[in-house]
N, C-alpha and C positions, 0 to 999 in steps of 0.2 A: 516393141519400142526402138527407136533407132538407137545403133551404139554410137558414143561418142565419138566425133572428129577428132583428129589428131592435127596439129597447130597446119594452119594456112598457108601453102607456097607464098612467098612473098611473087609480088608481080613484076614482070620484065620491066627494069627502070629504065629504059630506053621509051617505051611505049608511054609510060605513065609520063616522063620529062616533057614529051610532043604534048600531051594531051592537057597537062597543064598549061605548058606554054601558050596553050590556041587559047583557054578558058582567063589566062590573065590579060591577053591581048584583049578580047572581048571585056573584061570587066573596067580595061583602064581607058577604051574608049567610050565604054557610057560615063566613066567619071569625068573625063575631057569634056565630055558635050554639057555635062549638068552642070562643070564648073563654069564652061562659056557662057551659056544659059544665064545663070547667076551673075556673072559678073566678077568671081572671084574665085582664088585658087588658095582659099584657106583648106587646111584637112578638116576633117570630121568624124564624128564618134558618135555611137550609140548600138548598143546590142538590138537584135533583130525583133527582140521580145517586150513590150513598155511593160519592163521592170528594173529594178537596180542590178548597176554593172558592176563587172568587176574590173574597177578601176583603181589603182593602188591610191590614196588619197585620206586614208585614217588607218590609224596607227593598227596596227594586227589585224586589218579587217579584210577577208578575202570576197565579201559584197559588199560594194560600197557606188555609188550612186545617192547617197546621202551627201557626202561630200566630193567636191572636186573643184576646178579649176579653166576657166573658157580660155579661149585661147580669142584673141581682140583679132579685126580683121587686117588685111595688109598692112605691114609699115606701124602697127600700133598693138602696144602690149596695156593688157588688163591689169593695175595694181595685186601684186600677189595676196590671195587669199578671196578674190573674189568669188561667189558663191553663182554655181552651176546648177540650171534646172534640168534634171535628168529625165523626163518622164515624157510619155507619150501625147500628153496631151499639149497645145501650144502655149507657151506661157511669155507674156509681157512684161520685164520687168525694169520698162522704162522709168513709172514712178516706184522707185522701190521704198520698201517700209523699214527704218532702220532700227537697229536693237543697239543701245546705249549700253555701254560697259562690253561689248562683246566684239572685241578688235582681233583683225587679223592675227594670224601668227606672225613674228617677225617683223610686226610692222612698227615697232617702237613708238607706237601713238596708246596711250591710254585713254579707252571712253571711244575709241571710233566708231561711229555708225556703223552697223552691218548690215548690209541687204538681205532682208528676207520675204516681202511682200510677192503676193501674186496676180498683181489687176488683171480683170480682164486684158483680153488683145485684140489690137486693132484687125479688120476685117484684110484681107487681102488685097491689092490693086487689081483691077480690071484686068491688066496687061497679065497680072502672074495667073490668074483663074485663066485666061484664053489659051496659056501657053500650051503646046501640045507634047503629050511624052515622046522620050527619045526612041524608045522602042518598046516591046512587050514586056520584057525583062525591067526599065524603065518603071513600067504604068503601074507592075505590083508594089513598089515601094512608097513609104509615104510620100507625099507630094504637097501635104495642107501647109500653111502658113509656118514658116519659121520664129521661135520664140526669140524676141529682144534682151539684150542683154544691156543692162542700164551702165551707159558711160560710153558706150559705142555706138557708132553711125555705120549707114549703110545696113545692108543686108548682114541679120546676126549668123552667127557661126555654129549655134549649136545643132539645127537643122541639118547643116553641110557636115559636121562632125558625126553625125547620125549615119549618114550616108556611106563616109569613110568605113566606119564599122562593119556597116550591112556588108560591103565589099570582101573586107575583111573575113567574116562568117561568111561569105558563100564561098569562097575560096575552102577555109576551114570546115564548114559543115559538109562541101564536096567530095572531103575526102582525099583531096588534090596533091595532098604534101609527099614531098619524095623521101622524108624522115619518119621512120618509120614510130618515134616517140612520138611525134606529132599529130602521127593519123591516127594513133590509139586515143591518144587525149580527145581528138573529134570524135573517135566514134564512141568515146564516155558521156561527151559533152549532147550528140545527140541523140544517147539513149534517155539523158536526163530532160531534156525539151519536149520528149513524148513518152514522158514517163504515165503508167496508171497503174491504180490502185491494184487491177486485177493480177499486175505481172509483178507483184511484190512480195509473192513467195508466201500472203496472208493467207488463214484460212478464208473462206466465202464468206462466214459467218462473221468475223472479226469485218471484214472489209465492208457489209452490210451496216453494222453498229458504226462505222466512222463516218456512212451515208447519212444515217438517220437515228441520231442518240435520242435516247428514249430516260422518261425518269424511276423507271420499274428495273428492280431487280430479279435476275432468273429465279431469284428461290428467295427464303424468309432468311432474312441476314441479319434477324434478331432473338430467331432459336437460340435457348440457352445453352446447348450443345454446343453447336457452330460457336460461339462468341467466348465457351470456355476452349475449345481446341484452339481458335485464332489467337487469343490472348496466348496460350501455351505456346502456340508457333513464334510469335514475335519476342516472347520472352525468350527462346531459345535462339535468337538472330543472331548473337556474336557465338553461339554454340554449336556442336557438332549433331548432323542429324541422330547419330546416335544418343545425344543429351535428351533430345524429343523422344525417339522410343522408348528411352528407359522409364523417362517421367509418365509415360502416357501408360506403359505397363503395371506401373505403381497404383496409377488411378483409376484403371482398371480392375485392380486387383482389390480395391476397396472400395469401389461400386463397379460392381461387374454387371450390372443392368443398363448403366449410361451408355450413349453411341458417342465414343470419343473416337474422333478421325484419325487417320493415318496422316503420317508425312507427306504424302503424295496427293492424299485426298484433301487435305488443308489448301496444297499447292494451286491444285485443279479448281477449287473453290475461288480462291483469290483470282485468278486467271479469271474465272467466270464473273466475278464484280467487275473488276477493275479493265476487264480487254486486253491486258498488256500479255502478251505472248511472244516470248523470243523469235525471230526470224533466223533461221541457219543456212548456214550456205558452207561451202565444199572450198579447203584452203590448202593449199602446199604444205607439205609436211614439215618444210625448212621454214617454213613463213615466208617463204618469198614474195608469194600473192594469194590472191582469194579468186576465186573461178566464178568470177562473176563478170557481168558486163559484156564486153568484146570476149573477155575470156571465158564465158560460159560453156561453150562445149569443148573446151579443150579436154584432152584424156592425159595431157602431162603438163609439168611446169613449165615456161618459156625461158624461165631462167635456169634453173639448176638442172631441169629434168626428170626430176621424180615420176614415178605415174601418180596419177591422181587418187586410183582407186586398189583396193587389195582385191584379190577372189578369193573366197571360200565354200567350203564345199555346200551343194546344197542337201539337204536331207532328203532322205527315202531315194535317192537315185532321180533326185531333182538336178538339172545344173548349176553350175557356180555361180552364187550370187558376187555382187559387183558392190562393194561397200567403199564408201569413203574413208581414206586415212586418217585426214583430221577435218572438223569442221570449228567454223566461227558461231557466235551468235552477234545478234543485233539489234537492241530494242527500240521498236518505234517509236516516235513522240506523239502520234495523233492520238492513241489511246489513253497514253499517260495525261494530255492535255484536258482529255473530255473526264479521268476520274479527278482531276483538280477542282475544275466546275461542278462536279456532283456533291462535292463537300460543300454544306453552306458555309461555313468558316474560312476554307481556301477559296470558296469562289468570291468572298468579298475582298478577300487579299488581292486576290487576280484583279480587281476593278481600281489599281492603286494607279497604275499607268494611266487609264482613263481619266479619274479625277484631276493627276496634274495637269494633264495636257489642256482639260476641260478650263483649269484656272488659267493656266498662261495664254493659251488663245482669248479669253476674254479680257484678259490686262492687256494683250495686242490690240485688241479694238475699242477698250475703253480710253487707251492711251493715244489714239489717233496714229495704231500704227508702230508706236515706239514701246519699248518696254527695257526696262534696265534692270538686269540681273545682278543682285545683289551677292548670294550666294550661289557659289558653283558645288550642288550637292549631289548630283546626278547628271546623268545622261540627256536627261528631257530638259535641261536648260541650255543644252548648245544650241549653236545656231544650225548645225546640221540637220537635227532633228524637228528642232521647230520648225524650219523649213521643208521639211518633208512632209511633215503634218499638214501646213500649210497648203502645200501641193498635191492633198490628196493620194499620197501614195503611203504614207500609214495611217488608216483609218481606227476608230475609237476601238472597234471589238479585236483589231488583231491584235496577234500574239510574238511581240518580240522575243526572239531567241539571239543565244551565243554559242557557239561551237566553240568547245578548247580541246585540245590535242595536245599528249603526253605520254611519255613512260613510265614505269614503277618497279621497283624491285621487292615483290613479296616478302622474301626471304631475306634476312641479313647475311646468311651464311648457306645461301644455297642460290645456285643458275636457276632464277625465279622470274625473268625481267618480262614484263607484258606490255601492253600499248593498250590504251584507251582513249575513247572521247566523252564526251561529257555535254549537256545541254544546259546553260543556264538561262531561267526563263525573267526577263527584266520587265513582266508586267508588274510583277511584286516588288513590295517596296526593297530597298537596299537593304536593311536589317534582317532582309531573311532571305533573300535569293540567295547566299553563298552558304546558308545552312545547309547542312548533309542531306535533310529529309525535302530539301526542296530542289537540290543539284541533282539533275537527272542522269543515269548512263546511260550513253548511246550505243555504245559497241566494245568488245573487248574483243583484243589482238592476242593470243597467246604466242609464247616465246619457247625459249628463251633466246633464239635470232630475231634480231631487227629486220621486219618488212621491207624487202625493197622494192616493193610496188606499193607507197601508204593506199594512192587513190582507190585501189580494186577494192581494199577493204572497208573506206568510207563510204563506195558507193552505195550498198544498199540501203542506208542512211538516209543519205540523198536522195536515192530515187522515191523512197518515201516521203520525205518532204518535199521533193518537186511536185509529187501526184496530190498531195496536198494544195500546193500552192495552185495548180491548176484547176483543179475541180472542188477546192472549199473543204472545209471541216464543220462538221454539223456538231454541236457541243449543247449540251442542254443545263442551263445556266439556276443551280438549285436557288441562289440565293433570291433570284428573281422570277422562278418559276418559268421560263423564257427558254426556247429553244432558239438559239440563234444558229442560222445557216451563213452558209459559204465564207467561213474564219478563215482567214489568211496567218498560217505561219511565216511570219517575216524574219528572213537572215538578217542581223545587222553585223554581227561581228563573228568573226573566227579567227581565234587563237590561238599559238602554241609557241615554243620554244622556238630559236633559228633553224636547227636543224629539221624540224617537224615543219615548221613555216614553210622552208625551200621547196618540202615534198609537195605540199598541195596549195602553193603559188604562184608555180613556175615560174619561179626566177633562181636565179643562182643562189647561194648561200653564203654568209657572211662574210667568205675567203676570197670572195669572187673579186671580179675588179669594179664592178658596180654592183657592191655587196648591200646595199641600202634595201630593207624590205618595203620603203615606201618608194622605192626606185626614182630617188631624187635627181641620179643622175651626177653625182659628184663622186668622180674616180680616184681609184684607190692608188698605193704604188705597193710594191714588192721589192724585197729582196734580190740580187743579183743571184740565179740559178734554183729558186727557188716560186714555187706556184701561189703561197697563199699572200693574199692583198690586204693592205690594212688602209683606213679613212684619213690617211694622213694630209693633214692641209698644208704643211710647210714642206719643201722643197729641202731635201737634207745638203749639207755641205758635199760636192764632189759626187755628187751623184748623177749616174748617165745610164741607167735602165730602160730599154727602147722602151715606149709603150707609157711610162711610169715618170719620165721625167720634165714634164708639165711644169710650169710656174706655180710660186704658191699660189694659194686660194685663196682670199681676205672673204671675210662675214659677208662682205656685199656679193662676193659672187658665190659664197653659199646661199645667198637670199633669191641669185638668179637660179643656180641648180634646182631650189624648191619649187618653182614657178614652174607652167605646166606641166605638169606630171602625168595628167590625162593622156594629152597630145603626144608627151613623148612615149608613154606605154605604147599606143596604138601605133605608133610610128613605129617603134621596134618591134611590136608584135608581129605587124606585116613583113618586117624582113626577116625574123627568124622563121615565119612561117614558108618563105620562098626560098629557103634555101633547098638548092637542088641536088645535093651532094653532101656527104660526112663531113669531108674539109671546109667548106662554105658555110655550113652549119658551124662548124667549130670555131670559123671568125666570127661568124656572127654573134655566138654564145658569148663570146668574150668581149664583144664592142657594145652588146646590149642589156645584157646582166640579165636576160631571159632566155631560159630552157624550152619555153613553147606557151599555148594558153594554159589558164588554169582549169579545171575541171569545173571548179564552183562558178563557169558563167553557162552554165546550163541551168543554174537557178533562175 
């Protein structure tokens, strides 16, 4: 077995800067040619895979693509709230279907129709079809018809925005950044985009079960001895293991002929039934980072320098063994979803989203493309969700997920902090999805120190999720006696408090100059000599702090700040990724409100 390597040395910065400068010149040349042929100079947005992008635009969402705002052609701006089609399929919105009563935010108009429908697009012109590609690289990029946005004349901006984001990601995924943090994030993103179930530290039999769900159990689950042990196990769920052992000993003393499973035997049987087996990874003894992703081969913590392993003497003259000093556990979401559908009762509950969506879709078509929302009681009635369904980005059998990250103190009078993240399943009815039995733990990060590289701890769960999105999940639906293939777990929301969101979103915290988690562009103000910014709209009297002495911000200005968020985000993302030294990165960090791309871009 090859010994773990030490942290790799940094590459010569001069050589990296030269190579990156050449790549940027090539990309810029391709971009200029593309814009010249299209007859526009509007920026462009989209990730290179046809999935929902990480664009700020919905509250606390790290995977956006359901919502967003399109930028108009040169010299023209669409109204705030104009929906964007963020799909790989060309879409024509020149004849939109409005939704009555769902007005854009801050529009000041009640009942303003909202554009949602996606009629078939018109075929491209002959001149566009005969247009040769610029070069070999541009020939590999999507060159189909560009989607049309209602109310805009000339070439639509969405296809152009897709090209712009691809150029950003070509630099990012080429790992050409001179900033170590950005380069590290790029490696995480690249690993997520090429995730495979075989590389997720799961056992082969568990991977096989994810790919081929079955209705059969590995043993007789109705055996009386097993059921008695199982009920006893769950009865001691909030008690200690010793409580179960004491009860087992008392039961065997009364009925020694019975086969009463031990605590470990019951746990293994539950794992066999559900398929839910925790995934274990090594971590820093001080909770700085996890040895996952790009850090997988490190033998010491890159932050505090503590060794990853401790050496224990081997038995009977054998050589010393390397044992990890500390580990953490991740709960893969795939087997949990399979287990939910194997229960007839829970499988029917999981159909709630499909039934509500079918009702909304029928109302849209029955009312000539218009629908009036009377009660906003769930995310299903939001225009972002309905549009994603009409666009085909969310399918009937897909499973909508939400990830939430937070910390907790386990004991009141003891240093017992830990961090965890959970999954909320939005296919369930609202009155059930937040119940304890349906809130699924995703991973646990031991404390008491706060994790300094949160992404490395989230990575195993995201890697597993990305592999399921790429390959699809096989599910046996007991309520219909039907096997569903290629089910996609759709990550719709990522929620966290402000400090945790700053760690996973690639943005500065709420104390930054541009600290809005939606990246709205409103600049903050700070006191003289302090670095904490506040979102103050009115300029204080006799206030002359450099960089914060802008004029009063009116509500009209605030409205403008909240427009064109995706375009602003991708422009700033390109700027921060192009930083060539720490000083320039520090300036761009302050002026853009970004630290770099978010790892969730890999999904």
